[in-house]
C-alpha positions in Angstrom: 65.8 -32.5 75.0 62.3 -33.6 74.3 59.3 -32.1 76.3 55.8 -33.3 75.9 52.5 -31.9 77.1 49.7 -34.3 77.5 46.4 -32.4 77.8 44.1 -34.2 80.3 41.5 -31.9 81.9 39.4 -29.5 79.8 37.1 -26.8 81.4 35.3 -23.7 80.2 38.3 -21.5 80.8 41.4 -23.6 80.9 43.2 -26.8 79.9 45.3 -28.8 82.4 47.9 -31.3 81.4 51.1 -33.1 82.4 54.5 -32.1 81.2 57.1 -34.8 80.6 60.9 -34.2 80.2 62.5 -37.0 78.1 59.5 -39.2 79.0 59.7 -38.5 82.8 56.8 -36.7 84.5 58.0 -33.3 85.5 54.9 -31.2 86.6 51.4 -30.1 85.7 50.6 -27.5 83.1 47.8 -25.0 82.7 46.9 -23.3 79.4 44.0 -21.4 78.0 41.0 -23.3 76.7 41.5 -25.4 73.5 39.3 -23.7 70.9 38.6 -24.4 67.2 39.1 -20.7 66.4 41.7 -18.5 68.1 40.4 -15.8 70.5 43.4 -13.5 71.3 44.7 -14.1 74.8 42.1 -16.9 75.5 43.1 -19.8 73.4 45.6 -22.7 73.9 48.3 -23.1 71.2 47.7 -25.6 68.4 48.8 -29.2 68.9 52.2 -29.8 67.2 55.9 -29.9 67.8 57.8 -26.7 68.4 61.4 -25.8 69.0 62.1 -24.0 72.3 64.8 -21.5 73.0 65.8 -19.5 76.1 65.9 -15.8 75.6 65.1 -12.6 77.5 61.5 -11.8 78.0 60.8 -8.0 78.1 57.5 -8.6 79.9 59.0 -10.6 82.7 62.5 -9.0 82.5 64.3 -12.3 82.8 65.3 -15.2 80.6 62.4 -17.6 79.8 61.7 -20.5 77.4 60.2 -19.3 74.1 58.4 -21.4 71.5 59.4 -20.8 67.9 57.1 -20.8 64.9 53.7 -21.4 66.6 51.0 -20.7 63.9 49.1 -17.5 64.5 50.8 -16.9 67.9 53.7 -14.7 69.0 55.7 -14.8 72.2 54.5 -18.1 73.6 56.5 -19.0 76.7 56.6 -21.3 79.7 56.4 -19.3 82.9 54.9 -19.4 86.5 51.2 -18.7 87.1 48.1 -20.3 88.6 45.0 -19.7 86.5 43.9 -19.0 82.9 44.0 -15.3 83.8 47.8 -15.6 84.1 48.5 -17.2 80.7 47.4 -15.4 77.5 48.3 -18.4 75.3 51.4 -19.4 77.3 52.0 -22.6 79.3 52.1 -22.3 83.1 53.6 -25.0 85.2 52.9 -26.2 88.8 53.4 -29.0 91.3 49.7 -29.4 92.2 46.4 -29.2 90.3 42.8 -28.5 91.0 40.0 -27.6 88.5 41.2 -24.5 86.7 44.2 -24.0 89.0 47.8 -25.2 89.4 49.8 -24.6 92.6 53.4 -24.3 93.6 54.1 -22.8 90.3 57.3 -20.9 91.1 59.2 -23.9 92.5 58.0 -26.1 89.6 59.1 -23.5 87.1 62.5 -22.9 88.6 63.2 -26.7 88.7 62.2 -27.0 85.0 64.0 -23.9 84.0 67.3 -25.2 85.4 67.0 -28.3 83.3 66.1 -26.4 80.2 68.9 -23.9 80.6 71.5 -26.6 81.1 70.1 -28.5 78.1 70.1 -25.4 75.9 73.9 -25.1 76.2 74.5 -28.4 74.4 71.4 -29.5 72.5 68.2 -28.3 70.9 64.9 -28.4 72.9 61.6 -29.4 71.4 58.1 -29.6 72.8 55.3 -31.8 71.6 51.8 -30.5 72.4 49.2 -33.3 72.2 
């Protein structure tokens, strides 16, 4: 399965984009601000292609998607949330967007997670961040 994040809206605190699953629009994304130098907990991950696995998150106490081998980052996941305060370098997903905010995050996440979980049983998952 191929995921792709197309970053579209850049603000002082966050980056909003669109997430595609196998070239079909799935939902909106919200990340920290894209910065030339990492600030812990306040910087979007570098552009690139990463493998995604599903494993147990201690922080959320449930299975979540985890990005592998992100340079200078550890524990990057996709999970529900609404603003940059909820992310710490992870990618949040939602059904609606406003400046610095995505809404309907839990239903968007659960729909995406069901697809990722099913795919993970038969194939590798990759995400392209652009």
